[in-house]
N, C-alpha and C positions, 0 to 999 in steps of 0.2 A: 900427517897432522890430524888430530881428533876431529877438528871442525869440518873436514872434507866429507861431502855427502856419501861418496862411495864407501868410505870407512865406516860411517855411521850405519849404512845400510847392510853391510856384509859382516862386520866384525863386532859390532856393539849392540847391546840391548839397552834401551832407555825406559825409565820408569818415572812416573809422576809421584811426588810425595807431597801431600797437601800440608800447608802451613797456615797458621793464623796471621802471621806476619813474617818478616825476614827472620831466618833462624839464627838469631844472635843472642837469645837469652841463655843464661847459665844452664838452666835445666835442659833445654833443647841441645845446646852445644855438647853437654855431657852425653846425651843420647846419641848424637851423631858420631862422636868419637868411638862409641861402642858399636857403630854400624847399624844403629837403630834409627827409625824415623822419628820425627818430632812428636810431641804430645798431641793427641787427637784434638783438633779444634772443635769448638761447639758451633752447631747450626751454620756450617758453611753452605750447605744446600739441603733442600728438603725434597726427596723424591716423591712423586705422586704416581699412583697406580691406576690403570684402567684394565678392563677385562682383556686378556690376551697379551699384555705387555706393559711397557712403561709409557707414560705420557711425557712429552717434552716439558721441560721446566718453563715457568713463566718468564717472558722476556724481561720482567722487572726483577728477577732473582739476581742477587748480588753475584759478581764474579767470584770464583774460588781462586785461591793463590796456591802456588806449588813451586817446588824446586824440581830439577830433573837429575836423577841419579843415573850414572852410566856404568855399564859392566862390559868387560872384555869377554866376548863369546867365542874366542878362537878355540877354546876347549869347552863346548857346551855342557859337558858333564861336571865341570868345575869352574863356573863363571867367576871372574875376578872383579871386585869393585874397583873402579878407576877414580871416581870422584863425582863432583857436582858440576854441571854446566855453568860456566862463568866467563866473563870477559877475559880475553887472553892478550889484548893489545893489538895494535895495527888494524883495528876495525873488525877483528875476528873473535870468535868464542872458542874456548877450550874447556879443560876441566881443572878443578881445584880440589884439594883435600880439605880445605877450610870451609866448613858449612856457612860461616858468616859472610863469605865472599860469593856464595852461590847467587846466581841470577834468579830472582823471584818473579815468575811469570804469572799472568792472570789469564784465565780462560772462562768462558761461559759454557757450562756443560749443558748442551742442548737436550741430551737424553742420557739415560744410563745404559746405552747400547753403543757398540763400536761405531765409530764414524769420525768425520772431520771435526777438528778442533781449531779455534782461532787462538793464537798465543799472542798476548800483548806483554811486552817486557818493559822494564824501566827504560826510558829513552837511552839508547846506546848510539853514540855518534849522532844524536839528534833524531834518530828514527825509532818509531814506537813498537814495531813488531819484530818478532824473532823468526827469521826465514833464511833463505839461501840465495846466494848470488855468486857469479863467477864469469869467466870468459866464454862459456859454452852454453848453447841453447839445449843441446840434447846429451843425455847420458845413455850410452849403449854398451851392451856386453862386449868385453874384449878391448874396449877403447881406454885411453888414458885420461879421458875427460872427467873433471871433478868440479863441484861447486862447493862454496864455503858457508858455514853457519855465521850469520851476520845480523845486524840490525837493518830493518828495511821499512819502507812504506807498505801500506796494505795493498795486496794484489788479490783480485777476485778468486774465489774458490774455483778449482778445476781449470784454471786458466793456464795456457802455455806461458813460458817465461815472457815477462814484459821488460823491454829494454828501458832502463831508467838510471839517472844519475843519483837517485835518492836511496842509496844503500851504503853501508859502511865498508864494503869490500874495496871499492874504488870510488869514493864519494866524488861526485862531479863528472865522472865518466859513465857513459851509458853502458850498462852491463845487464845481461839477462838475470832476472830476479823473480822469485816467487816467495810468498809469505804463508799462504794457506796450505801448507804441506803436511801438517801434523794430523795423525790419525790415532785414535784410541783403538787398539787392536785386541786388548784383553781387559775386560771390565774388572775381573777379580784381582788381577795383579797390577792394574793401571799401567800396563805396558803400552808405550807409544812408539810410532815409527814415522819417519819422514817419507813422503812420496812425491817425487819430482815429476811434473808433467812435461813431456817432450813437446817440441814445436808442432808435431802432428796431432796433439791432443791426447795421446796415449800415455799412461804411466811408464816411467823408466823401469826397466827390468834388470838393472845391474845387481 
């Protein structure tokens, strides 16, 4: 399943595509069908500079909106576009070829440098953030453990999984959950990746 963390981590590349609103206009839809991103929005964020690097954006800056494009990287020399992250039913997320059905997340870009991002999605299953949950606390090399892309409550950054019923994987049942798992790893391409924190406080290395 696309929504499994292990698959996201090892087989897929994920990229943000900024949008001014949900990509449902005729113009943007036509661009998406051609494999292009939406028309460039105006004034989504304003970078500020200081000597030696970038200043963090003001906390009053409006959040930017984006959809997530997924590519199959099983053949890195020829990545294949899979679709846009979107609800897949049963409390999980998957991919869709329909850009109008893509989940539009919001994030506050704290800087123009690689680092942790908070993703807020339209309430999915009643939960405001896009994160991971599943029956396992730890993801280890060589194991069959996985977690799933779901709607969640907010879990603190760099936190090991929190057992909570407030997630769409198994709503009402206490399951290990993390939400602050998203990292911007390439500013130029806007590539992102999820990083699960194991119960010992170290990032999963699957």
